[in-house]
C-alpha positions as CSV (number, residue, x, y, z in Angstrom):
1,M,110.0,121.9,135.2
2,S,106.7,120.9,136.9
3,P,106.3,118.8,139.6
4,A,104.8,115.9,137.4
5,L,107.3,116.1,134.9
6,H,110.3,116.3,137.3
7,L,108.6,112.9,139.1
8,A,108.2,111.8,135.3
9,A,111.9,112.4,134.3
10,S,112.8,111.1,137.5
11,N,111.0,107.6,137.3
12,A,112.2,107.3,133.9
13,T,115.9,108.1,134.2
14,T,117.1,106.7,137.5
15,E,115.3,103.8,138.2
16,H,115.0,102.9,134.3
17,R,118.0,104.3,133.0
18,P,120.0,101.1,132.3
19,L,116.9,100.1,130.3
20,I,116.8,103.4,128.3
21,I,120.9,103.3,127.7
22,T,120.7,99.8,126.8
23,L,118.3,100.3,123.9
24,F,120.2,102.9,122.6
25,A,123.2,101.3,122.7
26,A,121.7,98.3,120.8
27,F,120.6,100.8,118.1
28,V,124.0,102.6,117.6
29,V,125.6,99.1,118.0
30,G,123.5,97.3,115.1
31,T,123.6,100.7,112.6
32,L,127.0,100.8,113.2
33,F,127.2,97.0,112.3
34,I,125.4,97.8,109.1
35,T,127.6,100.8,108.4
36,V,130.7,98.7,108.4
37,W,129.5,95.7,106.4
38,A,128.0,98.2,103.9
39,G,131.3,99.9,103.9
40,R,133.1,96.8,103.2
41,Q,130.7,96.7,100.1
42,T,131.9,100.1,98.7
43,K,134.1,99.7,95.9
44,D,133.5,102.6,93.8
45,A,132.0,106.0,93.6
46,A,128.8,104.6,92.2
47,D,128.5,102.2,95.3
48,F,129.4,105.6,97.8
49,Y,126.9,108.0,96.0
50,A,124.0,105.5,94.2
51,G,124.8,102.3,96.4
52,G,125.4,100.7,93.2
53,R,122.2,101.5,91.7
54,Q,121.1,98.0,93.4
55,F,118.3,98.6,95.5
56,T,114.4,97.9,94.6
57,G,111.7,100.3,94.2
58,F,110.2,99.1,97.3
59,Q,113.5,99.0,99.0
60,N,114.1,102.6,98.0
61,G,110.4,103.8,98.6
62,L,111.2,102.1,102.5
63,A,114.5,104.4,102.6
64,I,112.8,107.5,101.4
65,S,110.5,107.5,103.9
66,G,113.1,106.8,106.6
67,D,114.8,110.1,105.2
68,Y,111.5,112.1,104.7
69,M,110.0,111.0,108.2
70,S,112.7,112.9,110.5
71,A,112.7,114.5,113.8
72,A,110.2,117.2,112.5
73,S,107.2,114.5,111.6
74,F,107.6,113.0,114.9
75,L,108.6,115.1,117.4
76,G,107.9,118.7,116.0
77,I,104.8,117.7,114.1
78,A,103.3,115.8,117.3
79,G,104.2,119.1,119.5
80,A,102.3,121.4,116.8
81,I,99.4,119.4,117.0
82,A,98.9,119.1,120.7
83,L,99.8,122.9,121.2
84,F,97.8,124.0,118.4
85,G,95.4,121.5,117.1
86,Y,94.0,121.9,114.0
87,D,96.6,124.4,112.5
88,G,99.1,121.9,113.7
89,F,98.1,119.9,111.3
90,L,98.3,121.7,108.5
91,Y,102.3,120.7,108.5
92,S,101.4,117.1,107.9
93,I,99.1,117.9,105.2
94,G,101.8,120.2,103.3
95,F,104.4,117.4,104.0
96,L,102.2,114.9,102.0
97,V,100.6,116.8,99.4
98,A,104.6,117.8,98.4
99,W,105.1,114.1,97.5
100,L,102.2,114.5,94.6
101,V,104.8,117.4,92.9
102,A,107.8,115.4,93.6
103,L,106.2,112.2,91.6
104,L,104.9,114.1,88.8
105,L,107.5,116.8,87.9
106,V,110.7,115.2,89.4
107,A,111.4,111.6,90.2
108,E,111.6,109.7,86.6
109,P,113.2,113.0,84.5
110,L,115.6,113.1,87.3
111,R,117.0,109.6,87.5
112,N,117.0,109.7,83.7
113,S,118.9,112.9,83.0
114,G,121.4,112.8,86.5
115,R,124.2,110.3,87.6
116,Y,124.9,111.2,91.4
117,T,123.8,114.9,92.4
118,M,121.3,117.7,90.9
119,G,124.1,119.3,89.6
120,D,124.4,116.4,86.8
121,V,121.1,117.5,85.6
122,L,121.6,121.1,86.2
123,A,125.0,121.3,84.2
124,Y,123.8,119.0,81.2
125,R,123.3,122.1,78.8
126,M,124.9,124.8,80.6
127,R,128.6,125.7,81.5
128,Q,129.8,123.2,83.8
129,R,131.6,125.0,86.4
130,P,129.8,128.3,87.3
131,V,126.4,125.9,87.6
132,R,127.8,123.0,89.4
133,T,129.5,125.1,91.8
134,A,126.2,127.1,92.5
135,A,124.2,123.9,92.6
136,G,126.8,122.7,95.2
137,V,126.8,125.5,97.2
138,S,123.0,125.5,97.4
139,T,123.3,121.7,98.3
140,I,125.2,122.4,101.3
141,V,123.0,125.5,102.4
142,V,119.7,123.7,102.4
143,S,120.9,120.4,104.0
144,I,122.6,122.5,107.0
145,F,119.4,124.4,107.7
146,Y,117.7,120.7,107.6
147,L,120.5,119.3,109.8
148,L,119.5,122.2,112.1
149,A,116.4,120.6,112.7
150,Q,117.4,117.0,113.7
151,M,120.4,118.3,115.9
152,A,117.8,120.4,117.8
153,G,115.6,117.2,118.2
154,A,118.3,114.4,119.1
155,G,119.1,117.3,121.8
156,I,116.1,117.8,123.6
157,L,115.0,114.1,123.1
158,V,117.9,112.8,125.0
159,S,117.7,115.8,127.4
160,L,114.7,114.3,128.2
161,L,115.5,110.8,128.8
162,L,118.5,111.4,131.0
163,G,117.6,114.4,133.0
164,I,120.1,116.6,131.4
165,T,118.9,120.4,131.8
166,S,122.6,122.2,131.5
167,D,123.2,123.7,128.3
168,G,126.6,122.1,128.3
169,G,125.0,118.8,128.2
170,K,122.5,119.5,125.5
171,I,125.4,120.9,123.6
172,A,127.6,117.7,124.2
173,I,124.2,115.3,122.8
174,V,124.2,117.6,119.6
175,A,128.2,116.8,119.5
176,L,127.6,113.0,120.0
177,V,124.7,113.1,117.1
178,G,127.3,114.7,115.0
179,L,129.8,112.3,115.6
180,L,127.8,109.6,114.8
181,M,126.5,110.9,111.5
182,I,130.6,111.5,110.3
183,V,130.8,107.8,111.3
184,Y,127.8,106.4,109.1
185,V,129.1,108.7,106.1
186,T,132.4,108.0,106.1
187,I,132.5,104.5,106.2
188,G,129.0,103.1,105.1
189,G,128.3,105.6,102.1
190,M,124.7,105.1,100.3
191,K,124.8,101.9,101.0
192,G,125.2,102.1,104.4
193,T,123.0,105.2,104.7
194,T,120.4,103.6,102.9
195,W,120.0,100.6,105.1
196,V,120.1,102.5,108.4
197,Q,117.0,104.4,106.5
198,M,115.0,101.4,106.1
199,V,115.8,99.8,109.5
200,K,114.7,103.2,111.0
201,A,111.4,103.5,109.0
202,V,110.4,100.4,110.1
203,L,111.0,100.7,113.6
204,L,109.3,104.1,113.2
205,I,106.1,102.9,112.1
206,A,106.0,100.3,114.4
207,G,106.4,102.7,117.5
208,T,103.9,104.9,116.0
209,L,101.6,102.2,115.1
210,L,101.6,101.0,118.9
211,I,101.4,104.2,120.1
212,T,98.6,105.1,118.2
213,F,96.7,101.8,119.0
214,L,97.3,102.5,122.9
215,V,95.9,106.2,122.6
216,L,93.0,104.8,120.5
217,W,92.1,102.2,123.1
218,K,92.5,104.5,125.9
219,F,89.3,106.3,124.0
220,N,87.5,102.7,123.2
221,F,88.6,103.6,119.4
222,N,86.4,106.5,119.3
223,I,88.2,109.5,117.9
224,S,85.3,111.9,118.6
225,D,86.3,111.4,122.1
226,L,89.9,111.7,121.7
227,L,89.4,114.8,120.1
228,G,86.9,116.2,122.5
229,E,89.0,115.6,125.4
230,A,91.9,117.1,123.7
231,A,90.3,120.3,123.3
232,K,89.0,120.3,126.7
233,N,92.5,120.3,128.0
234,S,94.0,122.6,125.7
235,E,94.8,126.0,126.8
236,V,91.9,127.5,124.6
237,G,89.7,124.8,126.5
238,Q,90.9,125.9,129.8
239,K,89.3,129.0,129.5
240,G,86.0,128.0,128.0
241,N,86.5,127.8,124.3
242,P,87.5,124.2,123.4
243,D,86.1,124.6,119.9
244,A,88.7,127.1,119.0
245,F,91.5,124.0,119.5
246,L,89.7,122.1,116.4
247,E,89.3,124.8,113.9
248,P,91.5,126.8,111.9
249,G,93.0,129.9,113.5
250,L,94.7,129.3,116.8
251,K,98.0,129.6,115.0
252,Y,97.5,130.7,111.5
253,G,94.4,133.3,110.6
254,V,94.4,135.1,113.7
255,D,95.1,138.3,111.9
256,G,96.1,139.4,108.3
257,M,99.9,138.5,109.0
258,T,99.4,135.0,110.2
259,K,97.3,134.6,107.1
260,L,100.2,135.6,104.8
261,D,102.1,133.6,107.1
262,F,100.4,130.4,106.8
263,I,100.1,131.4,103.2
264,S,104.0,131.2,102.6
265,L,104.1,128.0,104.9
266,G,101.9,126.1,102.7
267,I,103.7,127.1,99.5
268,A,107.0,126.2,101.2
269,L,105.9,122.7,102.3
270,V,104.1,122.0,98.7
271,L,106.9,122.7,96.8
272,G,110.1,122.2,99.0
273,T,110.2,118.3,98.7
274,A,111.0,118.2,95.1
275,G,113.9,120.4,95.4
276,L,115.8,118.6,98.8
277,P,119.0,117.3,97.8
278,H,118.8,114.1,100.5
279,I,115.7,113.2,98.3
280,L,116.8,114.2,95.1
281,I,120.0,111.7,95.5
282,R,117.8,108.7,96.8
283,F,116.2,108.6,92.8
284,Y,119.6,107.7,91.7
285,T,120.3,104.4,94.0
286,V,117.7,102.5,91.7
287,P,118.3,100.7,88.6
288,T,115.9,102.1,86.1
289,A,113.1,105.3,86.0
290,K,110.0,103.0,86.5
291,A,111.7,101.7,90.0
292,A,112.3,105.3,90.5
293,R,108.6,106.2,90.3
294,K,107.6,102.9,91.7
295,S,109.9,104.0,94.8
296,V,107.9,107.2,95.4
297,N,104.6,105.6,95.0
298,W,105.7,103.4,98.1
299,A,106.9,106.4,99.9
300,I,103.4,108.1,99.4
301,G,101.6,105.3,100.8
302,I,104.2,104.8,103.7
303,I,104.0,108.5,104.7
304,G,100.6,109.3,104.2
305,A,99.8,106.4,106.8
306,F,102.5,107.6,109.1
307,Y,101.0,111.5,109.0
308,L,97.7,110.0,109.2
309,M,99.0,108.6,112.9
310,T,100.4,111.9,113.7
311,I,96.8,112.8,114.5
312,A,96.4,110.1,117.4
313,L,100.0,111.3,118.4
314,G,99.6,114.7,118.8
315,F,95.7,115.0,120.0
316,G,96.7,112.1,122.3
317,A,99.6,114.4,123.9
318,A,96.8,117.1,124.1
319,A,94.3,114.7,125.9
320,I,96.5,112.8,128.2
321,V,99.7,114.8,129.0
322,G,98.3,118.4,128.9
323,P,99.9,121.7,127.2
324,A,101.3,122.5,130.3
325,E,103.4,119.7,130.6
326,I,104.5,119.5,127.3
327,K,105.5,123.3,127.5
328,A,107.2,122.8,131.0
329,S,109.3,120.1,129.5
330,N,110.1,122.0,126.2
331,P,108.4,125.1,125.4
332,A,108.2,124.5,121.4
333,G,106.4,121.3,122.1
334,N,109.2,118.9,120.9
335,T,109.1,116.5,123.6
336,A,105.2,115.9,123.1
337,A,105.2,112.2,121.7
338,P,107.9,110.9,124.5
339,L,105.8,112.3,127.1
340,L,102.9,110.6,125.4
341,A,104.3,107.2,125.5
342,L,105.3,107.6,129.3
343,H,102.0,108.7,130.4
344,I,99.8,106.0,128.3
345,G,102.2,103.2,129.8
346,G,102.2,104.9,133.3
347,V,104.1,107.7,134.5
348,D,105.0,105.6,137.7
349,S,105.3,102.3,136.0
350,A,107.8,100.1,134.4
351,W,105.8,99.9,131.1
352,G,105.6,103.8,131.2
353,A,109.6,104.1,131.5
354,I,110.0,101.1,128.6
355,L,107.5,102.9,126.4
356,L,109.3,106.2,126.7
357,A,112.9,104.2,126.0
358,V,111.7,102.5,123.1
359,I,109.9,105.5,121.9
360,S,112.5,107.5,122.5
361,A,115.0,105.0,120.9
362,V,113.1,105.0,117.4
363,A,112.7,108.8,117.9
364,F,116.8,109.2,118.1
365,A,116.9,106.5,115.2
366,T,115.2,108.6,112.9
367,I,117.8,111.8,113.9
368,L,120.3,109.5,113.3
369,A,119.4,108.1,109.8
370,V,118.0,111.7,108.7
371,V,121.0,113.2,109.1
372,A,123.1,110.5,107.7
373,G,121.4,111.1,104.7
374,L,121.4,114.9,104.6
375,T,125.3,114.8,105.1
376,L,125.5,112.2,102.4
377,A,123.8,114.5,100.1
378,S,125.8,118.0,100.9
379,S,129.2,115.9,101.0
380,S,128.2,114.0,97.6
381,S,127.7,117.3,95.8
382,F,130.9,119.1,97.2
383,A,133.2,116.3,95.8
384,H,131.1,115.4,92.5
385,D,130.5,118.8,91.7
386,I,132.8,121.0,93.0
387,Y,135.9,119.3,93.8
388,A,135.9,117.1,91.0
389,N,134.4,118.9,88.0
390,V,135.5,122.3,88.9
391,I,138.4,122.4,91.3
392,R,139.9,119.6,89.5
393,R,138.3,120.2,85.6
394,G,137.1,116.3,85.9
395,Q,140.6,115.0,85.9
396,A,139.8,113.5,89.6
397,T,139.7,109.8,89.9
398,E,136.8,108.1,91.8
399,K,139.4,107.3,94.4
400,E,140.2,111.1,95.2
401,E,136.6,111.9,94.7
402,V,135.2,109.5,97.7
403,R,137.7,110.6,99.9
404,A,136.9,114.5,99.2
405,A,133.4,113.5,100.0
406,R,134.6,111.8,103.3
407,W,136.5,115.1,104.4
408,A,133.7,117.3,103.3
409,T,131.6,115.3,105.8
410,V,133.7,115.9,108.4
411,F,133.7,119.6,107.7
412,I,129.8,119.4,107.4
413,G,129.7,117.4,110.5
414,I,131.6,120.3,112.7
415,V,129.7,123.1,111.2
416,S,126.2,121.2,112.2
417,I,127.4,120.8,115.5
418,A,127.9,124.3,115.8
419,L,124.8,125.5,114.1
420,G,122.4,122.8,116.0
421,A,123.9,123.5,119.7
422,L,122.3,127.3,118.9
423,A,118.8,126.0,117.4
424,R,118.2,123.4,120.5
425,D,115.2,125.1,121.9
426,L,113.4,125.9,118.7
427,N,110.7,123.8,117.3
428,V,111.9,121.2,115.0
429,A,108.7,121.4,112.4
430,G,109.3,125.3,111.9
431,L,113.1,124.7,111.4
432,V,112.3,121.8,108.4
433,A,109.8,124.1,107.4
434,L,112.4,126.7,106.4
435,A,114.7,124.0,104.6
436,F,112.2,123.2,102.6
437,A,111.7,127.0,101.6
438,V,115.3,127.6,100.6
439,A,114.9,124.3,98.8
440,A,111.9,125.7,97.1
441,S,113.4,128.6,96.5
442,A,117.2,128.0,95.2
443,N,116.5,124.6,94.0
444,L,113.0,124.0,92.4
445,P,113.0,126.6,89.9
446,T,116.2,125.5,88.1
447,I,115.1,122.0,88.0
448,L,112.1,122.8,86.3
449,Y,113.5,125.2,84.5
450,S,116.5,123.0,82.7
451,L,114.1,120.0,82.6
452,F,111.1,121.9,80.7
453,W,112.5,125.3,79.4
454,K,114.1,125.3,75.9
455,R,115.4,129.0,76.5
456,F,116.9,128.3,80.0
457,T,120.5,129.5,80.3
458,T,123.5,129.2,82.4
459,Q,122.7,132.8,83.3
460,G,119.1,132.0,84.6
461,A,120.6,128.8,86.2
462,L,123.0,131.1,88.5
463,W,120.3,134.2,89.1
464,S,117.9,131.6,90.6
465,I,120.2,129.4,92.1
466,Y,122.1,132.2,94.1
467,G,119.0,134.8,93.9
468,G,116.5,132.5,95.4
469,L,119.4,131.0,97.6
470,A,120.2,134.8,98.9
471,S,116.6,135.9,99.4
472,S,115.7,132.9,101.8
473,V,118.7,132.9,103.7
474,F,118.5,136.7,104.0
475,L,114.9,137.1,104.9
476,V,115.0,134.0,107.4
477,L,117.8,136.0,109.3
478,F,115.8,139.1,109.8
479,S,112.7,137.2,110.8
480,P,110.9,136.2,114.1
481,V,112.7,132.8,113.9
482,V,116.1,134.5,114.8
483,S,115.5,137.3,116.6
484,G,112.8,139.8,118.4
485,S,110.6,137.0,119.8
486,P,110.5,134.4,123.3
487,S,111.0,131.4,120.8
488,A,113.6,132.7,118.7
489,M,117.2,131.7,118.0
490,F,118.4,134.8,119.8
491,P,115.5,135.6,121.9
492,S,117.6,139.0,124.0
493,V,118.0,140.9,120.7
494,D,115.7,142.2,118.1
495,F,116.8,142.8,114.8
496,A,113.7,141.3,113.0
497,W,112.3,143.7,110.6
498,F,111.0,141.1,108.0
499,P,107.5,139.9,109.9
500,L,107.0,136.2,108.2
501,S,108.1,133.4,109.9
502,N,108.6,131.6,106.7
503,P,110.2,133.4,103.5
504,G,108.5,131.1,101.0
505,L,105.8,133.7,100.0
506,I,108.5,135.7,98.7
507,S,111.7,134.0,97.9
508,I,110.1,131.0,95.8
509,P,108.7,133.3,93.7
510,L,111.6,135.4,93.0
511,G,113.6,132.4,92.6
512,F,111.0,131.3,89.6
513,L,111.6,135.1,88.3
514,L,114.9,135.5,88.3
515,G,115.6,132.2,86.3
516,W,113.4,133.7,83.5
517,L,115.0,136.8,83.9
518,G,118.3,136.3,83.4
519,S,117.6,133.6,80.9
520,I,115.8,135.9,78.6
521,L,118.6,139.3,79.3
522,T,121.6,137.0,78.7
523,K,123.2,137.4,75.1
524,E,124.0,133.5,75.5
525,K,122.0,131.6,73.1
526,P,120.6,128.3,74.7
527,D,122.0,124.8,73.1
528,E,118.8,123.6,71.3
529,G,120.4,120.5,70.7
530,K,121.7,119.5,74.3
531,Y,118.2,120.8,75.2
532,A,116.5,118.1,72.7
533,E,119.1,115.2,74.1
534,L,118.3,116.4,77.7
535,E,114.3,116.2,76.7
536,V,114.5,112.8,75.1
537,K,116.9,111.4,77.8
538,S,114.6,112.7,80.5
539,L,111.7,111.0,79.5
540,T,112.4,107.9,78.0
541,G,115.8,107.0,80.0
542,I,117.8,106.4,76.5
543,G,121.3,106.9,77.7
544,A,120.6,107.1,81.4
545,H,123.1,106.0,83.8
């Protein structure tokens, strides 16, 4: 840790530690109060899974924003821009453009066709048990991948604030986040989670707006000066080539392989949102398909404004904090935004400590809200798809189903804590991009084929889900993300033979191909009557829950 960073951490965590702890405690207590209140309103499975379908388009749009603007957005993208300039901002573009796919292809038909989970749509005209099993497995795997990023972000963030440097301390923080996540979901269900996400979205936008204003004020609202200072202070700028920081090619496009890596990343980001389980279940919390469409419109506006402000966060961190201090705190750049808050207020001042505490509390709120949404999606899928419809063959009562969801929450929380401890030093934006790739490979092809292709069959669905899931996870395991590089999950070993950091370029087309191939090679005849029913239901909303 550099002397400057050590001094900053010392000031923030010693002199002003009571303030930091108070802000964190206030948020945790406040959200726990909301969760308990919502838990008392949760009477049946519709309340637990879908919040009673009582949220308006604006409320759900705000909650979707809270679900989507995760640790990857606030911590990972700011760090990626601070270290890689133009190439880092590509994450923001990909995450935002992805919503057009969700709006145009998925939101309204999914709301009309399903009840609680993605499995409801996939199993509508297929054999129930195998398809629901596959949907449940895919949902849980994608959610755990996404949870890795949030857990890693939590460990990094609180470690910076409280001056914790030991691995044991960081693992304890990850465990604390996991425990809070379990409490939120088991007690509050969808109602509690949605209200926590709405509060978090407001806090995040307000905190980001404050830092953006202060950064622009420092540069007299001249964005050109901000970008110029960021380029000059960047690593390439210090070596005499500042223009490279503002041009493509610093991370992607260096050679043929990094160009392919960028294409793979772009495909995963743009297509992944429409397959993310915790986003898909949000469409069931509104009363009508029109409200679902309206909620996506609100989400696009809110998320778009936020990603525009990541320019100020990332380039502001590069200009004011500098890459050396950011990397000394966290090599992947995840602490760029909190350090920017500290520096913009003054490293040795109370204002700096206050801003650091506020922004870090907002980031912590972000993490807690997103992990709650992810855990709810995976536990709901286990209880509704696997337990109720596969294990109990549709004979489980609503009470038994909700109880199974709560036990699943505990198990998924434990798994997430264990894996999050291993991933604590990786860039959270990169980890989320992996989750997007897995979602786009396993879930999106099956959803689109189910909604829009008459000849799609059960075998096609199984091949698409399991093939896309297995190929994406397999390629990640043997990629530079897991081993073979200093920034890998296991840097001391090297079993990476797949050269790309993101598997989307291979696994996403493979998921679509397997869905088509499985359908045309099967002897099973598609139920055209069921497809006609699904088509009418998805496009008109007739018979929707």
